KOLVEX-568346 format. One line per field, with one value per atom (N, C-alpha, C): residue number from 1; atom name; x, y, z. Coordinates in steps of 0.1 Angstrom, whole numbers. Each point is the difference from the previous one (the first is absolute). Layout:
<atoms>
nr <- NUM:...
atom <- CA:...
X <- X:...
Y <- Y:...
Z <- Z:...
</atoms>
This chain:
<atoms>
nr <- 1:1:1:2:2:2:3:3:3:4:4:4:5:5:5:6:6:6:7:7:7:8:8:8:9:9:9:10:10:10:11:11:11:12:12:12:13:13:13:14:14:14:15:15:15:16:16:16:17:17:17:18:18:18:19:19:19:20:20:20:21:21:21:22:22:22:23:23:23:24:24:24:25:25:25:26:26:26:27:27:27:28:28:28:29:29:29:30:30:30:31:31:31:32:32:32:33:33:33:34:34:34:35:35:35:36:36:36:37:37:37:38:38:38:39:39:39:40:40:40:41:41:41:42:42:42:43:43:43:44:44:44:45:45:45:46:46:46:47:47:47:48:48:48:49:49:49:50:50:50:51:51:51:52:52:52:53:53:53:54:54:54:55:55:55:56:56:56:57:57:57:58:58:58:59:59:59:60:60:60:61:61:61:62:62:62:63:63:63:64:64:64:65:65:65:66:66:66:67:67:67:68:68:68:69:69:69:70:70:70:71:71:71:72:72:72:73:73:73:74:74:74:75:75:75:76:76:76:77:77:77:78:78:78:79:79:79:80:80:80:81:81:81:82:82:82:83:83:83:84:84:84:85:85:85:86:86:86:87:87:87:88:88:88:89:89:89:90:90:90:91:91:91:92:92:92:93:93:93:94:94:94:95:95:95:96:96:96:97:97:97:98:98:98:99:99:99:100:100:100:101:101:101:102:102:102:103:103:103:104:104:104:105:105:105:106:106:106:107:107:107:108:108:108:109:109:109:110:110:110:111:111:111:112:112:112:113:113:113:114:114:114:115:115:115:116:116:116:117:117:117:118:118:118:119:119:119:120:120:120:121:121:121:122:122:122:123:123:123:124:124:124:125:125:125:126:126:126:127:127:127:128:128:128:129:129:129:130:130:130:131:131:131:132:132:132:133:133:133:134:134:134:135:135:135:136:136:136:137:137:137:138:138:138:139:139:139:140:140:140:141:141:141:142:142:142:143:143:143:144:144:144:145:145:145:146:146:146:147:147:147:148:148:148:149:149:149:150:150:150:151:151:151:152:152:152:153:153:153:154:154:154:155:155:155:156:156:156:157:157:157:158:158:158:159:159:159:160:160:160:161:161:161:162:162:162:163:163:163:164:164:164:165:165:165:166:166:166:167:167:167:168:168:168:169:169:169:170:170:170:171:171:171:172:172:172:173:173:173:174:174:174:175:175:175:176:176:176:177:177:177:178:178:178:179:179:179:180:180:180:181:181:181:182:182:182:183:183:183:184:184:184:185:185:185:186:186:186:187:187:187:188:188:188:189:189:189:190:190:190:191:191:191:192:192:192:193:193:193:194:194:194:195:195:195:196:196:196:197:197:197:198:198:198:199:199:199:200:200:200:201:201:201:202:202:202:203:203:203:204:204:204:205:205:205:206:206:206:207:207:207:208:208:208:209:209:209:210:210:210:211:211:211:212:212:212:213:213:213:214:214:214:215:215:215:216:216:216:217:217:217:218:218:218:219:219:219:220:220:220:221:221:221:222:222:222:223:223:223:224:224:224:225:225:225:226:226:226:227:227:227:228:228:228:229:229:229:230:230:230:231:231:231:232:232:232:233:233:233:234:234:234:235:235:235:236:236:236:237:237:237:238:238:238:239:239:239:240:240:240:241:241:241:242:242:242:243:243:243:244:244:244:245:245:245:246:246:246:247:247:247:248:248:248:249:249:249:250:250:250:251:251:251:252:252:252:253:253:253:254:254:254:255:255:255:256:256:256:257:257:257:258:258:258:259:259:259:260:260:260:261:261:261:262:262:262:263:263:263:264:264:264:265:265:265:266:266:266:267:267:267:268:268:268:269:269:269:270:270:270:271:271:271:272:272:272:273:273:273:274:274:274:275:275:275:276:276:276:277:277:277:278:278:278:279:279:279:280:280:280:281:281:281:282:282:282:283:283:283:284:284:284:285:285:285
atom <- N:CA:C:N:CA:C:N:CA:C:N:CA:C:N:CA:C:N:CA:C:N:CA:C:N:CA:C:N:CA:C:N:CA:C:N:CA:C:N:CA:C:N:CA:C:N:CA:C:N:CA:C:N:CA:C:N:CA:C:N:CA:C:N:CA:C:N:CA:C:N:CA:C:N:CA:C:N:CA:C:N:CA:C:N:CA:C:N:CA:C:N:CA:C:N:CA:C:N:CA:C:N:CA:C:N:CA:C:N:CA:C:N:CA:C:N:CA:C:N:CA:C:N:CA:C:N:CA:C:N:CA:C:N:CA:C:N:CA:C:N:CA:C:N:CA:C:N:CA:C:N:CA:C:N:CA:C:N:CA:C:N:CA:C:N:CA:C:N:CA:C:N:CA:C:N:CA:C:N:CA:C:N:CA:C:N:CA:C:N:CA:C:N:CA:C:N:CA:C:N:CA:C:N:CA:C:N:CA:C:N:CA:C:N:CA:C:N:CA:C:N:CA:C:N:CA:C:N:CA:C:N:CA:C:N:CA:C:N:CA:C:N:CA:C:N:CA:C:N:CA:C:N:CA:C:N:CA:C:N:CA:C:N:CA:C:N:CA:C:N:CA:C:N:CA:C:N:CA:C:N:CA:C:N:CA:C:N:CA:C:N:CA:C:N:CA:C:N:CA:C:N:CA:C:N:CA:C:N:CA:C:N:CA:C:N:CA:C:N:CA:C:N:CA:C:N:CA:C:N:CA:C:N:CA:C:N:CA:C:N:CA:C:N:CA:C:N:CA:C:N:CA:C:N:CA:C:N:CA:C:N:CA:C:N:CA:C:N:CA:C:N:CA:C:N:CA:C:N:CA:C:N:CA:C:N:CA:C:N:CA:C:N:CA:C:N:CA:C:N:CA:C:N:CA:C:N:CA:C:N:CA:C:N:CA:C:N:CA:C:N:CA:C:N:CA:C:N:CA:C:N:CA:C:N:CA:C:N:CA:C:N:CA:C:N:CA:C:N:CA:C:N:CA:C:N:CA:C:N:CA:C:N:CA:C:N:CA:C:N:CA:C:N:CA:C:N:CA:C:N:CA:C:N:CA:C:N:CA:C:N:CA:C:N:CA:C:N:CA:C:N:CA:C:N:CA:C:N:CA:C:N:CA:C:N:CA:C:N:CA:C:N:CA:C:N:CA:C:N:CA:C:N:CA:C:N:CA:C:N:CA:C:N:CA:C:N:CA:C:N:CA:C:N:CA:C:N:CA:C:N:CA:C:N:CA:C:N:CA:C:N:CA:C:N:CA:C:N:CA:C:N:CA:C:N:CA:C:N:CA:C:N:CA:C:N:CA:C:N:CA:C:N:CA:C:N:CA:C:N:CA:C:N:CA:C:N:CA:C:N:CA:C:N:CA:C:N:CA:C:N:CA:C:N:CA:C:N:CA:C:N:CA:C:N:CA:C:N:CA:C:N:CA:C:N:CA:C:N:CA:C:N:CA:C:N:CA:C:N:CA:C:N:CA:C:N:CA:C:N:CA:C:N:CA:C:N:CA:C:N:CA:C:N:CA:C:N:CA:C:N:CA:C:N:CA:C:N:CA:C:N:CA:C:N:CA:C:N:CA:C:N:CA:C:N:CA:C:N:CA:C:N:CA:C:N:CA:C:N:CA:C:N:CA:C:N:CA:C:N:CA:C:N:CA:C:N:CA:C:N:CA:C:N:CA:C:N:CA:C:N:CA:C:N:CA:C:N:CA:C:N:CA:C:N:CA:C:N:CA:C:N:CA:C:N:CA:C:N:CA:C:N:CA:C:N:CA:C:N:CA:C:N:CA:C:N:CA:C:N:CA:C:N:CA:C:N:CA:C:N:CA:C:N:CA:C:N:CA:C:N:CA:C:N:CA:C:N:CA:C:N:CA:C:N:CA:C:N:CA:C:N:CA:C:N:CA:C:N:CA:C:N:CA:C:N:CA:C:N:CA:C:N:CA:C:N:CA:C:N:CA:C:N:CA:C:N:CA:C:N:CA:C:N:CA:C:N:CA:C:N:CA:C:N:CA:C:N:CA:C:N:CA:C:N:CA:C:N:CA:C:N:CA:C:N:CA:C:N:CA:C:N:CA:C:N:CA:C:N:CA:C:N:CA:C:N:CA:C:N:CA:C:N:CA:C:N:CA:C:N:CA:C:N:CA:C:N:CA:C:N:CA:C:N:CA:C:N:CA:C:N:CA:C:N:CA:C
X <- 425:7:0:15:7:8:6:17:9:6:14:14:8:12:4:-11:5:12:11:9:-5:8:-3:-3:-10:0:-9:-4:-5:-19:-5:-10:-15:4:-13:2:10:-4:-13:1:-3:-17:-7:-14:-12:-12:-3:4:0:2:-9:15:-15:2:-17:-4:6:8:16:11:7:14:9:6:6:11:14:13:1:8:8:11:9:14:6:6:5:3:-2:7:-19:-8:-14:-7:1:-5:4:11:7:-14:3:-7:-18:-6:-12:-9:13:-5:5:-3:9:-1:-9:-3:8:7:7:13:10:10:10:-2:10:2:-4:2:11:3:12:15:-2:9:7:7:8:2:10:7:-12:-6:-16:-6:-2:-6:8:15:10:-6:4:-3:-10:-16:-10:-3:12:-1:10:5:15:6:4:13:10:9:17:3:-3:6:-2:7:4:5:-3:7:16:4:15:7:11:4:-1:-10:1:7:15:2:-5:-1:-5:5:13:7:-6:-6:-8:-12:-5:-6:2:12:1:7:-2:2:15:5:18:0:12:6:0:-3:1:-15:-8:-18:-2:-8:-2:-16:0:-14:-4:-16:-2:4:3:-1:-5:-13:-7:0:-9:-10:-8:-6:-10:-13:0:-15:10:-7:5:-9:-10:-11:8:6:11:2:-7:5:5:-9:3:13:5:12:14:-1:12:7:14:6:-1:-3:1:10:9:9:2:10:0:18:1:16:-1:15:3:-7:1:-2:11:14:9:2:-9:0:-13:-7:-11:5:-4:3:-7:2:1:-12:-10:-9:-12:-2:-12:-10:-13:-12:2:7:-1:2:-3:-2:6:6:2:-10:-2:-7:4:-4:3:2:6:-6:-8:-13:-9:3:0:-2:-11:3:-18:-3:-16:-4:-5:1:-3:-12:-8:-14:-4:-13:-4:-13:-8:-15:-9:-11:-5:-8:-8:-16:-11:-12:-9:-5:-1:-7:-10:-9:-10:0:-3:-1:12:16:3:2:-7:-3:5:13:-2:-9:-2:-16:5:14:5:15:6:17:-1:14:5:14:8:12:12:12:9:13:4:17:6:13:10:11:8:8:11:6:14:10:-1:9:4:7:3:12:-2:7:9:9:6:-13:-8:-8:-19:5:-17:-5:-13:-5:2:6:-4:-12:-9:-20:-5:-15:-10:-10:-4:-11:-9:-12:-8:-14:-5:-13:5:9:2:-5:0:-7:3:-5:12:-16:-6:-10:10:12:5:2:-1:6:-9:-18:-9:-2:-1:0:8:16:9:-7:-5:-4:-13:-11:-9:4:13:1:9:4:10:-10:-11:-7:-7:-7:-9:11:12:8:5:-1:14:-15:-9:-7:-18:0:-17:-5:-13:-9:1:13:2:-3:-9:-3:7:0:8:13:7:11:13:6:13:9:10:14:5:1:11:12:13:11:4:6:3:11:8:5:8:-2:-4:-14:-10:-10:4:10:3:-1:-6:-1:14:-1:8:-6:-11:-6:-11:-8:-19:1:-9:-5:-12:-3:-16:-5:8:-3:-3:-2:3:16:1:11:-3:4:-8:9:9:5:-3:-8:-10:-16:-5:-17:0:8:-2:-1:-2:2:-15:-6:-10:-16:-1:-8:-10:-11:-9:-14:3:-9:8:9:6:3:-2:1:-15:-7:-17:-2:5:-2:6:10:13:-6:-9:-5:-12:-8:-13:0:13:3:2:11:3:-11:-8:-14:-9:1:-13:-10:2:-15:2:-5:-5:15:8:12:-3:2:5:13:9:13:0:10:4:3:0:4:19:0:15:11:12:-2:10:-4:7:15:3:18:13:9:10:14:8:12:3:14:1:14:6:15:8:13:4:11:2:17:9:5:16:8:2:10:1:10:-1:-6:-6:-1:-16:-5:-14:1:-17:1:-3:14:-4:-16:-6:-10:-3:6:2:-1:6:1:-16:-6:-11:-8:-2:-10:0:9:3:-6:1:-6:-12:-8:-12:-10:11:-5:-4:10:-2:-9:-8:-12:4:17:1:1:-1:-6:13:9:10:0:-1:0:10:10:12:1:10:-1:11:-9:13:-3:-4:2:11:-3:13:14:7:14:7:-1:8:-5:-14:-12:-1:0:-3:-14:-6:-16:-7:-15:-4:-10:-3:-1:-16:-7:-14:-5:-3:-3:-6:-8:-8:15:7:10:12:4:18:8:0:9:3:-10:-4:8:-5:6:15:4:14:10:-5:3:2:-12:-2:9:1:11:13:2:18:1:-9:-3:4:-2:-4:18:6:13:2:-12:2:9:8:10:-7:-6:-7:2:7:0:-12:4:-8:-8:7:-7:-13:2:-11:-12:-2:-15:-9:-4:-4:-17:-11:-10:0
Y <- -721:-17:-3:-9:-2:-9:-2:-10:9:-3:7:-7:14:-4:-9:7:-4:13:-6:3:13:13:8:-2:4:-5:-14:-9:-14:5:10:2:0:-5:-6:-11:-13:-14:2:8:-7:12:-9:6:-9:-2:10:-1:12:2:-9:-6:-5:7:-1:8:-1:-8:2:1:1:6:-16:-6:-12:4:-4:3:-16:10:-6:0:6:-4:-3:-7:-6:8:13:8:5:2:-1:-9:-12:-11:-2:4:-7:9:9:15:-4:-5:-2:-14:-10:-13:-8:9:3:-19:-6:-16:-10:6:-11:4:11:-2:-12:-9:-7:-12:7:-6:6:8:10:-4:-13:-4:-16:4:-8:-15:6:-9:-14:10:-10:-5:3:-4:-13:1:-10:-15:6:-10:-6:5:-5:-7:-1:-10:-9:-2:-10:-1:14:0:5:-4:1:16:5:16:7:9:4:17:12:12:-4:10:5:-1:-8:5:-15:-11:-11:-12:0:-8:-13:0:-15:-10:1:-12:-9:8:-1:-14:6:-6:-15:-1:-11:2:9:12:1:-6:0:12:9:8:7:-13:4:4:-3:-2:12:0:18:1:11:0:20:1:10:13:8:9:11:10:10:6:12:7:-11:3:-11:9:12:9:17:-1:8:10:7:6:11:2:10:-8:-13:-5:-16:-7:-13:-6:5:-10:6:12:8:-7:-3:-7:-13:-4:-11:-10:-7:-7:-13:-8:-14:2:-9:0:-14:-6:-11:0:-11:-4:12:-5:4:15:7:16:9:-6:2:10:10:17:-2:6:3:14:-1:13:-1:14:1:3:-10:4:-12:-6:-7:-15:-9:-19:-5:-10:-10:-12:-7:-7:-8:-15:-11:10:-2:6:-13:10:-11:2:-12:0:-2:1:-5:15:-7:9:14:7:17:2:7:4:10:9:10:-1:-6:1:8:11:3:-4:3:-6:5:1:9:-10:5:-7:3:-8:7:-9:9:-7:-16:7:-10:-10:-4:-5:1:-5:8:-8:16:-4:-3:5:5:3:-6:-1:9:7:3:-5:-6:-5:4:6:1:-3:-9:-6:10:-4:4:-5:9:-8:3:-18:-3:9:6:12:12:3:7:10:12:10:-2:-4:-6:-13:2:-5:6:13:2:-5:-1:-10:13:-5:12:5:-13:4:-10:1:-4:-8:-7:-9:4:10:2:-11:-7:-4:-13:-4:-15:-9:-14:-9:-11:2:-7:-3:-8:-7:-6:-8:-10:10:13:10:4:-1:7:-9:-17:-5:12:0:3:11:12:13:4:-15:3:-7:-3:-8:11:10:7:14:7:7:-6:-8:-8:1:1:-6:16:8:13:12:-4:13:1:-8:-3:15:-2:11:16:-6:13:1:7:3:12:-1:4:-5:7:-3:-7:-7:-2:-11:2:-8:-8:-13:-8:-4:2:-3:-17:-7:-11:-5:-9:-5:-19:-5:-15:-1:8:-5:3:9:4:16:6:12:9:6:15:9:5:14:-1:5:5:17:5:12:4:11:3:12:-5:7:-9:4:-4:2:-9:5:14:14:8:-2:-3:3:-9:-11:-11:8:6:5:4:3:7:-11:-13:-14:-7:6:-8:-1:11:5:5:0:16:-7:-10:-4:-5:1:-5:12:13:10:1:1:0:-9:-14:-11:2:7:6:4:10:12:-4:-8:-8:-8:-10:-7:14:9:6:8:4:5:-2:-15:-9:2:1:-5:-12:-6:-11:-2:-12:-2:-15:5:-11:-1:-12:0:8:5:3:-12:3:-13:1:-14:-2:16:6:13:-5:10:2:-4:7:-5:8:-5:7:-4:12:2:14:-1:12:-4:8:1:11:-6:14:6:14:0:7:-7:3:6:10:7:16:11:13:12:10:3:3:14:-2:-6:-6:-9:11:-4:12:-1:14:3:-10:-1:-12:-13:-2:-14:0:5:3:-3:10:3:-16:-7:-8:-12:-4:-7:-1:16:-2:-1:-2:-3:-13:-5:-20:-3:10:-4:0:4:2:9:2:10:2:11:1:7:0:8:0:21:-1:-3:-8:-1:8:10:12:-6:-13:-3:-12:-7:-5:-1:2:5:-3:-13:-7:-7:8:-5:8:2:16:1:-17:-2:-12:0:-11:1:-12:-5:-8:3:-12:-4:-10:-3:-12:-6:-12:-9:8:-12:6:-15:0:0:-1:5:15:6:12:10:-5:8:-5:-11:-2:6:6:6:14:6:11:6:-11:-2:7:-12:3:15:3:18:6:-1:11:-4:-12:-3:-8:-10:-14:-7:-7:-12:-14:-6:-10:-9:-14:-8:-3:-2:1:-11:-13:-12:-1:12:-2:10:-4:6:-11:-3:-9:1:-8:2:-10
Z <- -127:8:-20:1:-13:-2:-6:3:-1:9:6:-2:-8:1:-17:-6:-13:-6:-11:-10:-3:-1:-12:-17:-2:-15:-3:13:-1:4:3:3:-6:-15:-9:5:2:3:12:7:15:-1:-8:-5:1:8:8:14:9:9:15:8:10:9:5:13:12:5:10:-2:7:-4:-2:-12:-2:-10:10:-5:-7:-12:-10:1:10:3:13:4:14:12:0:14:1:-11:4:5:-7:6:13:-1:23:9:-8:9:2:-15:4:1:2:2:14:13:10:8:-7:5:-6:-12:-9:-2:12:-9:5:4:3:-17:-9:-12:-8:12:-8:6:8:7:-4:-13:-9:9:13:7:7:2:7:-11:-15:-8:-5:2:-4:9:10:13:-2:-1:-1:-10:-15:-9:3:15:-2:-7:-6:-4:16:-6:9:-1:13:-3:16:-3:18:-4:11:1:-7:-2:-3:15:1:19:2:-5:0:-9:3:-12:-8:-16:-2:2:3:6:11:8:13:-5:-9:-8:-10:-3:-3:-16:-3:-14:-5:-8:-1:-6:-3:-3:-12:-10:-13:-7:11:-4:-6:-9:-5:9:4:8:-3:4:-2:11:-3:13:-5:14:-6:12:-2:12:4:12:8:-6:3:-8:-8:-7:-12:-8:6:-6:-14:-1:-9:-11:-7:-13:6:4:8:-5:-13:-5:0:6:1:12:0:11:0:-10:1:-13:2:-3:2:-9:2:10:6:6:5:1:6:10:10:15:9:-6:8:-2:-9:-5:12:4:6:6:0:9:12:16:8:2:-10:-7:9:9:6:-8:4:-7:-10:-7:-6:1:-7:2:-14:6:-15:-2:-6:-2:-15:0:-11:-14:-5:-17:-5:-9:-6:-11:-14:-10:-7:-14:-5:-10:0:-13:17:-7:5:-3:12:-7:10:-5:11:-7:14:-5:9:-7:10:-1:14:4:7:-8:7:13:10:15:3:4:6:14:13:13:-1:-6:5:-11:-11:-7:-16:-9:-10:-9:-8:-9:-13:-4:-16:2:-13:1:-16:2:-15:7:-13:3:-12:5:-9:6:-16:8:-9:5:4:-13:-7:-9:6:-12:6:-6:-3:-4:9:5:13:-6:10:3:16:-1:18:1:9:8:-6:-9:-3:-15:0:-11:-10:-11:-12:-3:-1:-3:8:1:6:-9:1:-11:11:-5:9:-7:8:-4:-4:8:-5:6:-6:6:10:15:10:10:-4:13:9:-2:7:17:-1:9:10:-9:8:15:0:16:5:2:6:6:-10:3:6:0:7:13:2:17:4:-10:6:8:-7:-1:14:-1:13:14:1:6:8:-9:5:-1:-5:-1:1:12:10:-5:-5:0:-8:-7:-12:-11:-4:-14:-7:-16:-6:-9:-8:-6:9:-4:7:-14:0:-6:10:-7:5:-10:2:-6:1:-9:2:-7:4:-5:2:-15:4:7:2:9:16:2:19:-1:9:0:1:-4:-7:17:-9:5:0:10:-5:4:-8:0:3:7:-2:-9:-12:-9:-14:-12:-11:-8:-11:-9:-7:1:-5:-15:2:-19:-12:5:-6:-4:8:2:-16:-10:-10:-12:4:-10:7:11:6:-5:-6:-5:6:-5:5:12:-3:11:14:3:9:13:-6:11:3:-5:2:10:-4:11:14:-1:14:7:-1:3:2:-7:12:3:9:9:12:-5:17:0:-3:3:6:-4:5:-7:-14:-6:-8:-11:-4:-4:1:-7:-11:-15:-7:-3:3:-9:-11:-3:-17:-8:-15:-3:-9:2:-3:-3:1:-8:-13:-9:-12:2:6:3:-11:2:-9:8:-3:7:2:15:4:1:-8:0:6:6:4:-5:-2:-10:15:5:6:-6:6:-3:5:-4:4:-11:4:-9:-1:-9:-9:-10:-1:-16:-12:-9:-13:-7:-3:-2:-17:-7:-9:0:7:7:5:7:8:-11:-9:-14:-8:-3:-3:2:17:8:-1:0:-4:-8:-16:-13:5:3:-3:16:7:10:10:4:10:11:14:8:7:2:7:12:9:14:6:-1:5:17:1:14:12:5:6:16:2:16:2:-10:2:-5:15:-11:-15:2:-10:-13:-4:-8:-6:-19:-5:-1:-2:-8:3:3:2:-15:-8:-8:0:-8:1:-16:-1:-14:0:-11:3:-8:-11:-9:8:2:7:-8:-12:-7:-5:-5:1:14:9:15:4:-7:4:-13:-12:-9:6:2:6:14:8:13:-6:-11:-4:-3:-8:-13:16:12:11:5:-3:11:2:3:7:-5:7:-7:0:-6:-4:-11:4:-16:-10:-10:-6:4:0:4:14:6:10:-6:-11:-7:0:9:2:11:-6:11:12
</atoms>
C-alpha cells in the first residue's frame, strides 16, 4: 500500500508510506473515493454556495445577467488539471460548450487551504495565499503558511456539508471566501514547506492510528517561472546558492520551473534570472 500518483522526482517528499492506498492526484482520488465523487462537480459546488451559475447552453441573460458582465467559464469536471479550460468572458460571449458551465466571477483574496479531515470534521489547516501579481489569471507566487484564520469557519462548514464520513486530506480553493473548487488530495507542490511533522500526522490519520495535529507549518513561497524551454544550469546554481530550490517543470506546457524559498526577494531574483518577467516593485512579502 502506498501514496498513489506521485510525480517522478517527488518520491522523497512522501515518506513514511501509509498502510493503505492514498491518492495524491485527482484521477486516483476519484477512483479511490467513490463515496465523495460529487465534490469534483464544480457546477454543483457553485450552486450549493448560492452563486449564480448554469451549464453552457443556458444563456446568462435568462438569469438577469447583462451582456457586458464578466463571468467564469470552465469545465464542470476536469480531473486532468482543474484550472484547464477556465477563462473569464463577457456574458454575451459565453459559448454553447458541452461539459462546461458559467458562473459569476469571484473577486477578492485567493486562497488554497489543505485540511486534515477526520470522519467529516476538519482537524487542521494549512493556508496558502495567492499573490496579486499574475501571469494572465495565474498567480506568480503563493505564500505558504499564511495566517488566514477568518477562512476556517467557512472551510469547516464546507467539509461538514460536502465530505461526511471522509478521513484524509482535502484541498479547498476560495476567492473572496467563496468556493472555486475542492479536491480529495492536498497541494502537493506546497508540501516541501509544511515541515517534517505534517506527513507523519497525515499517515497516522489515514491509517487509523493516534492522530495529533501537526504544528503550524514553517511556510515560505512557491514561485512559478512561466515561459518555454529548460532552466539554464548557471541560473539554477545561482538560485541554489541563495537558498532557492529549483524544480524544472516538465509537466506544465508553459512553465519552465517551480521555485521554493523562505526568502521572497531571493526567490523573485532567481525567477528573473531563469527568464521570468517580474517588475522590481513586486519584491515584497
